[in-house]
C-alpha positions, 0 to 999 in steps of 0.5 A: 505340478499343473505347470510341469504336466502341461501338454504331457501325458501321464503313463502309470508304471503299471501301464508302461508295458502295454503302452510300449506295445501299442503306442510310439512313445518316442512321439509323445511327451510323457511322464511317469512316477514311481516309488522305489520299492527295492534297491539292489546293493550297488554293483560293478560292471565288467568295465569296473564302473559301479551302477545301481538297480532300483525296482519302481512301482506306482502302488496301483499294481504291486506285481508290476515293477520296472527295473531302473539301472543307474550308471555314471553321474546319475548313479553317483548323484542318486545311489544313496536315495532311500527306498520308499522315495517317489 
């Protein structure tokens, strides 16, 4: 993990909203971790393609969640991922 995190900044999901407002994250090599706390049943978009929505949390502040939308190949590869997985 130390090797993977070298020269990267950890931003907790519960801090993400504040960091987006105060820092230019496009100029920083950053990483975050989240736990899937809720999965919505896969849905169809207007174009007929299926997508998934996950609610992620860092378990530090259970009121602060991030919604992650999975489309295309990412949806196909990961839609069966279980709730509770990091």
